DSSP file (Angstrom, degrees, kcal/mol; ACC not computed):
  #  RESIDUE AA STRUCTURE BP1 BP2  ACC     N-H-->O    O-->H-N    N-H-->O    O-->H-N    TCO  KAPPA ALPHA  PHI   PSI    X-CA   Y-CA   Z-CA
    1    1 A Q     >        0   0    0      0, 0.0     4,-2.4     0, 0.0     5,-0.1   0.000 360.0 360.0 360.0 -38.8   19.6   45.8  -46.1
    2    2 A L  H  >  +     0   0    0      2,-0.2     4,-2.7     1,-0.2     5,-0.2   0.912 360.0  50.2 -60.7 -44.6   23.3   45.5  -45.2
    3    3 A S  H  > S+     0   0    0      1,-0.2     4,-1.8     2,-0.2    -1,-0.2   0.912 112.3  46.4 -65.7 -39.3   23.2   41.8  -46.2
    4    4 A C  H  > S+     0   0    0      2,-0.2     4,-1.6     1,-0.2    -1,-0.2   0.933 110.9  52.8 -63.3 -46.3   21.6   42.6  -49.5
    5    5 A L  H  X S+     0   0    0     -4,-2.4     4,-2.9     1,-0.2     3,-0.3   0.919 106.2  54.5 -52.3 -51.9   24.2   45.6  -50.0
    6    6 A V  H  X S+     0   0    0     -4,-2.7     4,-3.1     1,-0.2    -1,-0.2   0.929 105.3  53.2 -54.2 -49.4   27.1   43.1  -49.4
    7    7 A K  H  < S+     0   0    0     -4,-1.8     4,-0.4     1,-0.2    -1,-0.2   0.903 111.5  45.8 -50.7 -44.4   25.6   40.8  -52.2
    8    8 A L  H >< S+     0   0    0     -4,-1.6     3,-1.2    -3,-0.3     4,-0.4   0.931 112.9  50.0 -65.4 -48.3   25.6   43.8  -54.6
    9    9 A V  H 3< S+     0   0    0     -4,-2.9     3,-0.5     1,-0.3    -2,-0.2   0.890 113.7  44.0 -60.8 -42.0   29.1   44.8  -53.6
   10   10 A K  T >< S+     0   0    0     -4,-3.1     3,-2.1    -5,-0.2    -1,-0.3   0.448  83.6 103.7 -84.1   0.0   30.5   41.3  -54.0
   11   11 A L  T <  S+     0   0    0     -3,-1.2    -1,-0.2    -4,-0.4    -2,-0.1   0.896  94.6  27.5 -46.1 -55.0   28.7   40.8  -57.4
   12   12 A H  T 3  S-     0   0    0      1,-0.5    -1,-0.3    -3,-0.5     2,-0.1  -0.059 132.6 -77.3-102.3  25.2   31.9   41.4  -59.4
   13   13 A G  S <  S-     0   0    0     -3,-2.1    -1,-0.5     2,-0.1    -2,-0.0  -0.324  74.0 -42.6  97.9 173.7   34.4   40.2  -56.8
   14   14 A I        -     0   0    0     -2,-0.1     2,-0.2    -3,-0.1    -4,-0.1  -0.644  63.5-130.0 -74.6 118.9   35.6   41.9  -53.6
   15   15 A P    >   -     0   0    0      0, 0.0     3,-0.6     0, 0.0    22,-0.1  -0.526   7.4-131.7 -80.0 151.3   36.4   45.6  -54.4
   16   16 A K  T 3  S+     0   0    0      1,-0.2     3,-0.3    -2,-0.2    -2,-0.0   0.603  98.7  63.7 -71.7 -11.7   39.8   46.9  -53.3
   17   17 A D  T >   +     0   0    0      1,-0.2     3,-2.2     2,-0.1    -1,-0.2  -0.223  56.7 139.1-110.5  42.3   38.4   50.1  -51.7
   18   18 A L  G X   +     0   0    0     -3,-0.6     3,-2.1     1,-0.3    -1,-0.2   0.790  62.9  70.7 -58.5 -25.5   36.3   48.5  -48.9
   19   19 A D  G 3  S+     0   0    0      1,-0.3    -1,-0.3    -3,-0.3     4,-0.1   0.659  88.0  63.6 -68.7 -13.2   37.3   51.0  -46.6
   20   20 A S  G <  S+     0   0    0     -3,-2.2    -1,-0.3     2,-0.1    -2,-0.2   0.478  92.1  85.0 -85.3  -2.6   35.2   53.5  -48.4
   21   21 A Y  S <  S-     0   0    0     -3,-2.1     2,-0.1    -4,-0.2     5,-0.1  -0.514  98.4 -79.7 -87.6 163.7   32.2   51.5  -47.5
   22   22 A P    >>  -     0   0    0      0, 0.0     3,-1.8     0, 0.0     4,-0.7  -0.429  35.5-130.4 -63.0 135.3   30.2   51.8  -44.3
   23   23 A K  H >> S+     0   0    0      1,-0.3     3,-0.7     2,-0.2     4,-0.5   0.797 107.1  61.4 -48.8 -34.3   31.8   50.0  -41.5
   24   24 A D  H >4 S+     0   0    0      1,-0.2     3,-0.7     2,-0.2    -1,-0.3   0.755  95.8  61.3 -68.0 -25.5   28.7   48.3  -40.6
   25   25 A L  H X4 S+     0   0    0     -3,-1.8     3,-1.8     1,-0.2    -1,-0.2   0.832  92.9  65.3 -66.0 -34.4   28.7   46.7  -44.1
   26   26 A L  H X< S+     0   0    0     -4,-0.7     3,-1.9    -3,-0.7    -1,-0.2   0.753  85.9  73.6 -62.0 -28.6   32.1   44.9  -43.2
   27   27 A L  T << S+     0   0    0     -3,-0.7    -1,-0.3    -4,-0.5    -2,-0.2   0.712  93.4  53.0 -65.0 -17.4   30.2   42.9  -40.5
   28   28 A F  T <  S+     0   0    0     -3,-1.8     2,-0.3    -4,-0.2    -1,-0.3   0.366  99.0  78.0-102.3   7.6   28.6   40.8  -43.3
   29   29 A L  S <  S-     0   0    0     -3,-1.9   -23,-0.0    -4,-0.1     3,-0.0  -0.772  78.3-126.2-101.5 152.9   32.0   39.9  -44.9
   30   30 A S    >>  -     0   0    0     -2,-0.3     4,-1.9     1,-0.1     3,-0.9  -0.729  24.4-112.9 -95.5 156.2   34.3   37.4  -43.7
   31   31 A P  H 3> S+     0   0    0      0, 0.0     4,-1.4     0, 0.0    -1,-0.1   0.813 119.0  58.7 -63.7 -23.5   37.9   38.2  -43.0
   32   32 A S  H 3> S+     0   0    0      2,-0.2     4,-0.5     1,-0.2     8,-0.0   0.859 104.8  49.3 -67.9 -32.1   38.8   35.9  -45.9
   33   33 A D  H X4 S+     0   0    0     -3,-0.9     3,-0.7     1,-0.2    -1,-0.2   0.929 116.3  43.1 -65.3 -40.1   36.8   38.1  -48.2
   34   34 A Y  H >X S+     0   0    0     -4,-1.9     3,-2.2     1,-0.2     4,-0.9   0.728  92.1  84.4 -72.2 -23.4   38.6   41.1  -46.8
   35   35 A A  H >< S+     0   0    0     -4,-1.4     3,-0.5     1,-0.3    -1,-0.2   0.817  83.1  61.2 -57.0 -34.7   42.1   39.5  -46.9
   36   36 A A  T << S+     0   0    0     -3,-0.7    -1,-0.3    -4,-0.5    -2,-0.1   0.747 110.9  39.5 -67.3 -20.0   42.5   40.5  -50.6
   37   37 A T  T <4 S-     0   0    0     -3,-2.2     2,-0.3     1,-0.2    -1,-0.2   0.558 130.6 -30.2-103.2 -11.1   42.2   44.3  -49.7
   38   38 A G  S << S-     0   0    0     -4,-0.9    -1,-0.2    -3,-0.5     2,-0.1  -0.975  80.0 -53.5 177.8-172.3   44.2   44.3  -46.5
   39   39 A S     >  -     0   0    0     -2,-0.3     4,-2.1     1,-0.1     5,-0.1  -0.509  43.0-119.3 -88.6 161.5   45.3   42.3  -43.4
   40   40 A C  H  > S+     0   0    0      1,-0.2     4,-2.4     2,-0.2     5,-0.2   0.783 116.3  61.4 -64.0 -31.2   42.9   40.6  -40.9
   41   41 A R  H  > S+     0   0    0      2,-0.2     4,-1.8     1,-0.2    -1,-0.2   0.920 106.0  44.0 -63.0 -43.4   44.3   42.9  -38.3
   42   42 A Q  H  > S+     0   0    0      2,-0.2     4,-2.1     1,-0.2    -2,-0.2   0.894 111.9  55.1 -71.8 -35.9   43.0   46.0  -40.3
   43   43 A Y  H  X S+     0   0    0     -4,-2.1     4,-2.8     1,-0.2    -2,-0.2   0.963 110.1  42.5 -55.1 -54.0   39.8   44.3  -40.9
   44   44 A F  H  X S+     0   0    0     -4,-2.4     4,-1.9     2,-0.2    -1,-0.2   0.728 109.6  58.3 -70.8 -25.4   39.0   43.6  -37.3
   45   45 A T  H  X S+     0   0    0     -4,-1.8     4,-0.6    -5,-0.2    -1,-0.2   0.924 112.2  42.3 -65.2 -43.2   40.3   47.2  -36.3
   46   46 A T  H >X S+     0   0    0     -4,-2.1     3,-1.2     1,-0.2     4,-0.6   0.935 114.0  50.9 -64.8 -46.7   37.5   48.4  -38.7
   47   47 A I  H >< S+     0   0    0     -4,-2.8     3,-1.1     1,-0.2    -1,-0.2   0.872 101.7  62.9 -53.5 -40.8   35.0   45.9  -37.4
   48   48 A G  H 3< S+     0   0    0     -4,-1.9    42,-1.7    39,-0.4    -1,-0.2   0.710 104.0  46.9 -56.0 -27.8   35.8   47.0  -33.9
   49   49 A E  H << S+     0   0    0     -3,-1.2    -1,-0.3    -4,-0.6    -2,-0.2   0.672  96.2  98.7 -93.9 -14.9   34.5   50.5  -34.8
   50   50 A A  S << S-     0   0    0     -3,-1.1     2,-1.1    -4,-0.6    40,-0.2  -0.122  88.9 -98.3 -64.0 159.1   31.3   49.2  -36.4
   51   51 A N    >   -     0   0    0      1,-0.2     3,-1.7     2,-0.1     4,-0.2  -0.748  34.9-171.7 -87.7 103.6   27.9   48.9  -34.7
   52   52 A L  G >  S+     0   0    0     -2,-1.1     3,-1.9     1,-0.3    -1,-0.2   0.668  74.8  78.4 -69.3 -15.7   27.9   45.4  -33.7
   53   53 A D  G 3  S+     0   0    0      1,-0.3    -1,-0.3    -3,-0.1     4,-0.1   0.540  73.7  82.0 -75.2   2.3   24.2   45.7  -32.6
   54   54 A V  G <  S+     0   0    0     -3,-1.7     2,-0.4     2,-0.1    -1,-0.3   0.864  95.5  51.8 -58.2 -38.8   23.5   45.3  -36.4
   55   55 A L  S <  S-     0   0    0     -3,-1.9     3,-0.1    -4,-0.2     4,-0.0  -0.775 107.1-101.9-106.4 145.1   23.9   41.7  -35.6
   56   56 A Q    >   -     0   0    0     -2,-0.4     3,-1.7     1,-0.1     6,-0.3  -0.330  41.7-104.5 -65.0 140.5   22.0   40.0  -32.7
   57   57 A R  T 3  S+     0   0    0      1,-0.3    -1,-0.1    -4,-0.1     3,-0.1  -0.421 106.9  16.8 -70.6 143.7   23.9   39.5  -29.6
   58   58 A E  T 3  S+     0   0    0      1,-0.2    -1,-0.3    -2,-0.1     2,-0.2   0.657  93.6 146.2  67.0  15.0   25.0   35.9  -29.2
   59   59 A S    <>  -     0   0    0     -3,-1.7     4,-2.8     1,-0.1    -1,-0.2  -0.551  63.2-116.2 -74.0 150.9   24.2   35.2  -32.9
   60   60 A S  H  > S+     0   0    0      1,-0.2     4,-1.8     2,-0.2    -1,-0.1   0.753 115.2  54.2 -57.3 -29.9   26.3   32.8  -34.6
   61   61 A Q  H  > S+     0   0    0      2,-0.2     4,-2.4     3,-0.2    -1,-0.2   0.943 111.2  44.6 -67.0 -50.2   27.7   35.5  -37.0
   62   62 A R  H  > S+     0   0    0     -6,-0.3     4,-2.5     1,-0.2    -2,-0.2   0.934 113.9  49.2 -59.2 -44.2   28.7   37.6  -34.1
   63   63 A E  H  X S+     0   0    0     -4,-2.8     4,-2.3     1,-0.2    -1,-0.2   0.908 110.3  51.7 -59.5 -41.0   30.2   34.7  -32.3
   64   64 A Q  H  X S+     0   0    0     -4,-1.8     4,-1.8    -5,-0.2    -1,-0.2   0.853 106.6  54.1 -62.6 -35.1   32.1   33.7  -35.4
   65   65 A L  H  X S+     0   0    0     -4,-2.4     4,-2.2     1,-0.2     5,-0.2   0.942 108.9  49.1 -69.7 -43.7   33.5   37.3  -35.8
   66   66 A L  H  X S+     0   0    0     -4,-2.5     4,-2.3     1,-0.2    -2,-0.2   0.950 111.7  47.1 -63.2 -42.9   34.9   37.1  -32.3
   67   67 A L  H  X S+     0   0    0     -4,-2.3     4,-1.4     1,-0.2    -1,-0.2   0.796 111.6  50.8 -69.1 -24.5   36.5   33.8  -32.8
   68   68 A E  H  X S+     0   0    0     -4,-1.8     4,-2.9     2,-0.2    -1,-0.2   0.851 110.9  51.1 -72.1 -38.8   38.0   34.9  -36.1
   69   69 A A  H  X S+     0   0    0     -4,-2.2     4,-2.5     2,-0.2    -2,-0.2   0.931 108.6  48.9 -66.1 -44.4   39.4   38.0  -34.4
   70   70 A L  H  <>S+     0   0    0     -4,-2.3     5,-2.3    -5,-0.2    -1,-0.2   0.901 112.8  49.0 -65.7 -38.5   40.9   36.1  -31.6
   71   71 A A  H ><5S+     0   0    0     -4,-1.4     3,-1.8     3,-0.2    -2,-0.2   0.969 110.5  50.8 -58.3 -56.6   42.5   33.8  -34.2
   72   72 A C  H 3<5S+     0   0    0     -4,-2.9    -2,-0.2     1,-0.3    -1,-0.2   0.865 111.9  45.7 -50.5 -44.9   43.8   36.7  -36.3
   73   73 A L  T 3<5S-     0   0    0     -4,-2.5    -1,-0.3    -5,-0.2    -2,-0.2   0.383 108.7-128.4 -84.5   4.9   45.4   38.4  -33.3
   74   74 A K  T < 5 +     0   0    0     -3,-1.8    -3,-0.2     1,-0.2    -2,-0.1   0.881  43.3 170.2  53.2  47.3   46.8   35.0  -32.3
   75   75 A I      < -     0   0    0     -5,-2.3    -1,-0.2     1,-0.2    -2,-0.1  -0.803  10.5-174.3 -90.8 109.0   45.4   35.3  -28.7
   76   76 A P        +     0   0    0      0, 0.0    -1,-0.2     0, 0.0    -2,-0.1   0.875  61.2  13.4 -78.1 -34.5   46.0   31.7  -27.4
   77   77 A G  S    S-     0   0    0      2,-0.3    -2,-0.1    22,-0.0    22,-0.1   0.075 102.0 -71.7-111.1-142.3   44.4   31.9  -24.0
   78   78 A T  S    S+     0   0    0     20,-0.1     2,-0.6    -2,-0.0    25,-0.3   0.315  91.5 105.0-102.9   4.0   42.0   34.2  -22.3
   79   79 A Q        -     0   0    0     23,-0.2     2,-0.4    24,-0.1    -2,-0.3  -0.806  47.2-172.3 -98.3 121.0   44.4   37.1  -21.7
   80   80 A V        -     0   0    0     -2,-0.6    26,-0.1    19,-0.4     2,-0.1  -0.915  14.8-137.2-114.2 134.7   43.9   40.1  -23.9
   81   81 A S     >  -     0   0    0     -2,-0.4     4,-1.9     1,-0.1     5,-0.2  -0.367  25.3-108.9 -84.9 170.8   46.3   43.0  -23.9
   82   82 A E  H  > S+     0   0    0      2,-0.2     4,-2.1     1,-0.2     5,-0.1   0.921 120.9  50.8 -58.5 -45.9   45.4   46.6  -24.0
   83   83 A E  H  > S+     0   0    0      1,-0.2     4,-1.9     2,-0.2    -1,-0.2   0.918 112.3  47.0 -62.8 -48.4   46.7   46.9  -27.5
   84   84 A E  H  > S+     0   0    0      1,-0.2     4,-1.8     2,-0.2    -1,-0.2   0.806 108.8  56.1 -65.3 -28.7   44.6   43.8  -28.7
   85   85 A A  H  X S+     0   0    0     -4,-1.9     4,-1.4     2,-0.2    -2,-0.2   0.873 105.4  51.8 -65.9 -43.5   41.5   45.3  -26.8
   86   86 A E  H  < S+     0   0    0     -4,-2.1     3,-0.3     1,-0.2    -2,-0.2   0.939 111.6  46.4 -57.2 -47.6   41.9   48.5  -28.9
   87   87 A I  H  < S+     0   0    0     -4,-1.9   -39,-0.4     1,-0.2    -2,-0.2   0.878 111.3  50.4 -63.2 -38.5   41.9   46.4  -32.1
   88   88 A L  H >< S+     0   0    0     -4,-1.8     3,-2.9     1,-0.2     4,-0.3   0.765  84.6 167.9 -73.4 -25.1   38.9   44.3  -31.0
   89   89 A G  G >< S+     0   0    0     -4,-1.4     3,-0.9     1,-0.3    -1,-0.2  -0.253  71.3   1.1  49.7-119.0   37.1   47.6  -30.2
   90   90 A H  G >  S+     0   0    0    -42,-1.7     3,-1.1     1,-0.3    -1,-0.3   0.579 120.6  77.6 -84.2 -10.0   33.3   46.8  -29.6
   91   91 A L  G X  S+     0   0    0     -3,-2.9     3,-2.0     1,-0.2     4,-0.4   0.783  80.1  73.8 -65.7 -21.2   34.0   42.9  -30.2
   92   92 A V  G X  S+     0   0    0     -3,-0.9     3,-2.2    -4,-0.3    -1,-0.2   0.895  81.8  69.3 -56.6 -37.0   35.4   43.2  -26.6
   93   93 A C  G <  S+     0   0    0     -3,-1.1    -1,-0.3     1,-0.3    -2,-0.2   0.676  96.7  51.6 -59.4 -13.8   31.7   43.4  -25.5
   94   94 A D  G <  S+     0   0    0     -3,-2.0    -1,-0.3    -4,-0.2     2,-0.3   0.468  81.6 115.6-101.3  -3.9   31.2   39.8  -26.4
   95   95 A L    <   -     0   0    0     -3,-2.2     5,-0.1    -4,-0.4    -3,-0.0  -0.482  67.6-120.6 -63.4 126.7   34.2   38.5  -24.5
   96   96 A G    >>  -     0   0    0     -2,-0.3     3,-1.6     1,-0.1     4,-1.5  -0.153  27.6 -98.1 -66.5 162.8   33.1   36.2  -21.6
   97   97 A G  H 3> S+     0   0    0      1,-0.3     4,-2.5     2,-0.2     5,-0.2   0.776 120.3  63.7 -51.8 -32.1   33.8   36.8  -18.1
   98   98 A E  H 3> S+     0   0    0      1,-0.2     4,-1.8     2,-0.2    -1,-0.3   0.786 104.3  47.5 -67.8 -27.6   36.8   34.5  -18.1
   99   99 A Y  H <> S+     0   0    0     -3,-1.6     4,-1.9     2,-0.2   -19,-0.4   0.853 111.4  52.3 -73.0 -37.0   38.6   36.8  -20.6
  100  100 A I  H  < S+     0   0    0     -4,-1.5     4,-0.3     2,-0.2    -2,-0.2   0.946 112.9  43.8 -68.1 -50.5   37.6   39.9  -18.4
  101  101 A R  H >< S+     0   0    0     -4,-2.5     3,-1.2     1,-0.2    -2,-0.2   0.932 115.4  48.0 -65.2 -47.4   39.1   38.3  -15.3
  102  102 A S  H 3< S+     0   0    0     -4,-1.8    -1,-0.2     1,-0.2    -2,-0.2   0.884 110.2  51.6 -64.1 -32.3   42.3   37.0  -17.0
  103  103 A S  T >< S-     0   0    0     -4,-1.9     3,-2.3   -25,-0.3    -1,-0.2   0.350  90.7-159.1 -93.6  11.6   43.0   40.3  -18.7
  104  104 A G  G X   -     0   0    0     -3,-1.2     3,-0.6     1,-0.3    -1,-0.3  -0.200  67.5 -16.0  56.2-133.3   42.8   42.3  -15.5
  105  105 A G  G >> S+     0   0    0     28,-0.5     3,-1.1     1,-0.2     4,-0.5   0.521 111.5  99.5 -87.6  -7.2   42.1   46.0  -16.2
  106  106 A N  G <4 S+     0   0    0     -3,-2.3     4,-0.3     1,-0.2    -1,-0.2   0.784  88.5  38.8 -49.0 -31.9   43.1   45.8  -19.9
  107  107 A L  G <> S+     0   0    0     -3,-0.6     4,-3.3    -7,-0.2     3,-0.5   0.605  88.8  91.8 -96.9 -16.3   39.6   45.6  -21.1
  108  108 A L  H <> S+     0   0    0     -3,-1.1     4,-2.0     1,-0.2    -1,-0.1   0.864  85.5  51.5 -55.5 -43.3   37.9   48.1  -18.7
  109  109 A K  H  < S+     0   0    0     -4,-0.5    -1,-0.2     1,-0.2    -2,-0.1   0.903 118.0  38.6 -58.4 -45.9   38.3   51.2  -21.1
  110  110 A Q  H >4 S+     0   0    0     -3,-0.5     3,-2.4    -4,-0.3    -2,-0.2   0.926 111.2  57.9 -76.5 -43.2   36.7   49.3  -24.0
  111  111 A L  H >< S+     0   0    0     -4,-3.3     3,-2.4     1,-0.3    -1,-0.2   0.842  94.3  67.9 -53.0 -34.1   34.2   47.5  -21.9
  112  112 A S  T 3< S+     0   0    0     -4,-2.0    -1,-0.3    -5,-0.3    40,-0.2   0.600  95.4  57.0 -68.9  -2.5   32.9   51.0  -20.8
  113  113 A Q  T <  S+     0   0    0     -3,-2.4    -1,-0.3   -24,-0.1    -2,-0.2   0.467  82.9 106.7 -99.6  -0.7   31.7   51.5  -24.4
  114  114 A C    <   -     0   0    0     -3,-2.4     3,-0.1    -4,-0.2   -24,-0.0  -0.488  66.0-140.4 -87.2 147.6   29.4   48.3  -24.4
  115  115 A E  S    S-     0   0    0      1,-0.2     2,-0.3    -2,-0.2    -1,-0.1   0.863  78.4  -4.3 -76.1 -41.2   25.5   48.9  -24.2
  116  116 A S        -     0   0    0    -23,-0.0     2,-0.3     2,-0.0    -1,-0.2  -0.957  63.8-141.1-152.0 167.0   24.8   45.9  -21.9
  117  117 A F        -     0   0    0     -2,-0.3   -23,-0.1    -3,-0.1   -24,-0.0  -0.952  18.7-119.7-135.0 158.9   26.5   42.9  -20.2
  118  118 A L    >>  -     0   0    0     -2,-0.3     4,-2.2     1,-0.1     3,-1.2  -0.624  40.4-103.6 -88.3 150.6   25.7   39.4  -19.4
  119  119 A P  H 3> S+     0   0    0      0, 0.0     4,-2.3     0, 0.0     5,-0.2   0.789 121.0  51.6 -51.7 -40.5   25.7   38.4  -15.8
  120  120 A D  H 3> S+     0   0    0      2,-0.2     4,-1.8     1,-0.2     5,-0.1   0.802 111.2  49.9 -67.1 -30.4   29.1   36.6  -15.9
  121  121 A Q  H <> S+     0   0    0     -3,-1.2     4,-2.5     2,-0.2    -1,-0.2   0.912 109.1  50.5 -69.1 -46.2   30.6   39.7  -17.5
  122  122 A E  H  X S+     0   0    0     -4,-2.2     4,-2.5     2,-0.2     5,-0.3   0.929 110.4  49.6 -55.3 -49.7   29.2   42.0  -14.9
  123  123 A E  H  X S+     0   0    0     -4,-2.3     4,-2.0    -5,-0.2    -2,-0.2   0.915 112.0  49.3 -62.7 -43.0   30.6   39.7  -12.1
  124  124 A A  H  X S+     0   0    0     -4,-1.8     4,-2.7     2,-0.2    -1,-0.2   0.902 109.0  51.9 -59.6 -42.9   34.0   39.8  -13.7
  125  125 A I  H  X S+     0   0    0     -4,-2.5     4,-2.4     2,-0.2    -2,-0.2   0.913 110.9  46.5 -65.4 -42.7   34.0   43.5  -14.1
  126  126 A R  H  X S+     0   0    0     -4,-2.5     4,-2.8     2,-0.2     5,-0.2   0.890 111.5  53.5 -69.0 -38.3   33.2   44.0  -10.3
  127  127 A S  H  X S+     0   0    0     -4,-2.0     4,-2.4    -5,-0.3    -2,-0.2   0.977 110.8  44.4 -61.9 -51.9   35.8   41.5   -9.4
  128  128 A I  H  X S+     0   0    0     -4,-2.7     4,-0.7     2,-0.2     5,-0.5   0.880 116.3  46.7 -60.0 -40.9   38.5   43.3  -11.4
  129  129 A V  H >< S+     0   0    0     -4,-2.4     3,-1.2    -5,-0.2    -2,-0.2   0.953 111.4  52.9 -69.1 -43.8   37.5   46.8  -10.1
  130  130 A T  H 3< S+     0   0    0     -4,-2.8    -2,-0.2     1,-0.3    -1,-0.2   0.894 104.3  55.1 -50.3 -45.9   37.3   45.6   -6.5
  131  131 A S  H 3< S-     0   0    0     -4,-2.4    -1,-0.3    -5,-0.2    -2,-0.2   0.741  95.3-145.1 -66.5 -16.2   40.7   44.2   -6.7
  132  132 A G    <<  +     0   0    0     -3,-1.2     2,-1.6    -4,-0.7    -1,-0.1   0.501  57.3 130.3  68.8   4.0   42.2   47.6   -7.7
  133  133 A N        +     0   0    0     -5,-0.5   -28,-0.5     4,-0.1     2,-0.3  -0.460  41.3  97.3 -96.8  66.5   44.6   46.0   -9.8
  134  134 A T  S >  S-     0   0    0     -2,-1.6     3,-1.2   -30,-0.1   -30,-0.1  -0.829  92.2 -97.9-141.0 166.5   44.1   48.0  -12.8
  135  135 A T  T 3  S+     0   0    0     -2,-0.3    -2,-0.0     1,-0.2   -29,-0.0   0.709 125.2  59.1 -60.7 -20.2   45.8   51.1  -14.4
  136  136 A F  T 3  S-     0   0    0      1,-0.2    -1,-0.2    10,-0.0     5,-0.1   0.638 103.4-145.2 -83.8 -15.3   42.8   53.1  -12.6
  137  137 A G    <   -     0   0    0     -3,-1.2    -5,-0.2    -5,-0.1    -1,-0.2  -0.217  42.5 -28.0  78.5-172.0   43.9   51.8   -9.3
  138  138 A P    >   -     0   0    0      0, 0.0     3,-2.6     0, 0.0     4,-0.2  -0.390  67.1-110.1 -78.8 152.6   41.5   50.9   -6.4
  139  139 A P  G >  S+     0   0    0      0, 0.0     3,-2.0     0, 0.0    -9,-0.1   0.829 115.6  68.9 -55.1 -29.2   38.1   52.9   -6.4
  140  140 A V  G 3  S+     0   0    0      1,-0.3    -3,-0.1    25,-0.2    25,-0.0   0.728 102.2  46.5 -65.8 -15.9   39.2   54.8   -3.3
  141  141 A A  G <  S+     0   0    0     -3,-2.6    -1,-0.3    -5,-0.1     2,-0.1   0.302  87.1 122.5-104.4   9.2   41.8   56.6   -5.5
  142  142 A W    <   -     0   0    0     -3,-2.0     2,-0.2    -4,-0.2    -5,-0.1  -0.373  42.0-162.8 -76.8 151.2   39.5   57.4   -8.4
  143  143 A S     >  -     0   0    0     -2,-0.1     4,-2.3    22,-0.1     5,-0.1  -0.611  41.2 -91.7-115.3 179.3   38.9   61.0   -9.6
  144  144 A A  H  > S+     0   0    0      1,-0.2     4,-2.4    -2,-0.2     5,-0.1   0.906 128.8  57.8 -54.4 -45.5   36.2   62.6  -11.8
  145  145 A F  H  > S+     0   0    0      1,-0.2     4,-2.5     2,-0.2    -1,-0.2   0.909 104.8  50.0 -58.3 -42.2   38.4   61.8  -14.7
  146  146 A T  H  > S+     0   0    0      1,-0.2     4,-2.0     2,-0.2    -1,-0.2   0.935 111.2  48.4 -60.1 -47.3   38.4   58.1  -13.8
  147  147 A L  H  < S+     0   0    0     -4,-2.3    -1,-0.2     1,-0.2    -2,-0.2   0.909 109.0  52.2 -57.7 -42.7   34.8   58.0  -13.6
  148  148 A N  H >< S+     0   0    0     -4,-2.4     3,-1.2     1,-0.2     4,-0.2   0.914 109.6  50.2 -55.2 -49.2   34.4   59.7  -16.8
  149  149 A E  H 3< S+     0   0    0     -4,-2.5     3,-0.2     1,-0.3    -1,-0.2   0.820 121.4  34.4 -53.7 -40.0   36.8   57.1  -18.4
  150  150 A L  T >X S+     0   0    0     -4,-2.0     3,-2.3    -5,-0.2     4,-0.7   0.064  80.7 125.0-108.3  16.5   34.7   54.2  -16.9
  151  151 A S  G X4 S+     0   0    0     -3,-1.2     3,-1.1     1,-0.3    -1,-0.2   0.861  70.4  58.3 -54.7 -39.6   31.2   55.9  -17.1
  152  152 A G  G 34 S+     0   0    0      1,-0.3    -1,-0.3    -4,-0.2    -2,-0.1   0.604 103.4  51.4 -73.6  -5.6   29.7   53.1  -19.1
  153  153 A L  G X> S+     0   0    0     -3,-2.3     3,-2.4     1,-0.1     4,-1.2   0.561  82.0  94.9-102.5 -14.5   30.5   50.6  -16.4
  154  154 A I  G X< S+     0   0    0     -3,-1.1     3,-0.8    -4,-0.7    -2,-0.1   0.886  78.8  57.0 -45.2 -48.4   28.9   52.6  -13.5
  155  155 A P  G 34 S+     0   0    0      0, 0.0    -1,-0.3     0, 0.0    -2,-0.1   0.751 104.4  56.4 -63.1 -17.2   25.6   50.7  -13.8
  156  156 A V  G <4 S+     0   0    0     -3,-2.4    -2,-0.2     2,-0.1     2,-0.1   0.786  87.1  98.0 -76.0 -30.8   27.6   47.4  -13.2
  157  157 A F    <<  -     0   0    0     -4,-1.2     2,-0.1    -3,-0.8   -35,-0.0  -0.355  65.1-144.3 -71.4 137.0   29.1   48.6  -10.0
  158  158 A D    >>  -     0   0    0     -2,-0.1     4,-2.5     1,-0.1     3,-0.9  -0.311  33.4 -90.6 -90.4 178.5   27.6   47.5   -6.8
  159  159 A H  H 3> S+     0   0    0      1,-0.3     4,-2.8     2,-0.2     5,-0.2   0.874 123.2  58.0 -54.9 -41.1   27.1   49.4   -3.5
  160  160 A S  H 34 S+     0   0    0      1,-0.2     4,-0.4     2,-0.2    -1,-0.3   0.830 112.1  40.5 -55.0 -37.0   30.5   48.1   -2.2
  161  161 A I  H X> S+     0   0    0     -3,-0.9     3,-1.0     2,-0.2     4,-0.8   0.920 114.6  51.8 -76.7 -50.4   32.3   49.6   -5.1
  162  162 A L  H >< S+     0   0    0     -4,-2.5     3,-1.2     1,-0.3    -2,-0.2   0.888 104.2  56.6 -59.6 -45.3   30.3   52.9   -5.2
  163  163 A Q  T 3< S+     0   0    0     -4,-2.8    -1,-0.3     1,-0.2    -2,-0.2   0.751 103.8  54.6 -62.3 -23.4   30.8   53.7   -1.5
  164  164 A K  T <4 S+     0   0    0     -3,-1.0    -1,-0.2    -4,-0.4    -2,-0.2   0.689  82.0  99.6 -82.7 -17.5   34.5   53.6   -1.8
  165  165 A I  S << S-     0   0    0     -3,-1.2   -25,-0.2    -4,-0.8   -22,-0.1  -0.528  85.4-110.9 -71.0 131.2   34.7   56.2   -4.7
  166  166 A P              0   0    0      0, 0.0    -1,-0.1     0, 0.0    -2,-0.1  -0.269 360.0 360.0 -60.0 149.5   35.7   59.6   -3.1
  167  167 A K              0   0    0     -4,-0.1    -2,-0.1    -3,-0.1   -24,-0.0   0.522 360.0 360.0 -70.1 360.0   32.9   62.2   -3.2
C-alpha cells in the first residue's frame, strides 16, 4: 500500500511538504528523491523514526537505505558516534557486529529499541557490555535506571552478564 501511495505522491513530481506524510512512506523514496525538499541528513533522521519492519529484514531495499545513510553521514569505517547513531535511529538495528564492536557503547541505547538481532549482533553486544567500556559502565555498577535504558537488550545478555548486575 505504501509503495502504491508513493507512486501517487510522485505522480506530479516530489512534493516539497514530504514531512507532512507518514514517515513509513519515506522508506519507499530514495534520498535523491528527497534531496529536493531537504538534506539527506534530515531524510535519514526521519527514516530513523519510521517503522523499518515495513521492509523485510535483510531485503535489498533496507540494505540500500543503510548504505545510503552511512554514505550521507560520511561514516568511513565501522565506527559510529552517538550523534550519528541518533540520526540513524532504527537503521542501527541493521548494523553488523563489526559496527557494534567498533562503536563501543555508542550504539547500545539505539540498539535497545530493536525488535530482534542476528547472532553476530548479539555476540557483539555481549562483548561490549562485558567489557564495561561504555557510558553505562560495567554491569556491576548498573542501577535500575540503566536496566530501564537498556531494557531491549536484556534478552541478549547471557548468564555471566546477568549475574553481575546488582539485585
